[in-house]
C-alpha positions, 0 to 999 in steps of 0.5 A: 045555521040558515036553511031554505026549503025547496019545491022538491020533496023527499021520495021517502017521506014527502017533506020538502028538501032543504038547502043549508046556506051556511055550507053553500058552495057555488060549485055544488048544491046539496039538497037534503031531507030534514029527517036524513032519508035522502040527499041530492048533490048537484054539480052543475059544472059537470052536469051530474047529480048524485042521490043518496038514500039511507037504508031502513036500518040507518047504517047503510047509505046507497048512492046513485049517480045521474048524468043530466 
């Protein structure tokens, strides 16, 4: 599993977000915190970004959709 680090940081722990190249898809880009606090899915064809934040008890994942 090959991953690359990005210049963007996790808003929770400030670690650089990673992109998993084994699951790379040309229609969606997934950037994720190495500690699973935060995940960002970018859909360039739709001009939309989804951000997911994990709750403190790690059982609930909250998502936010952002149109660019």
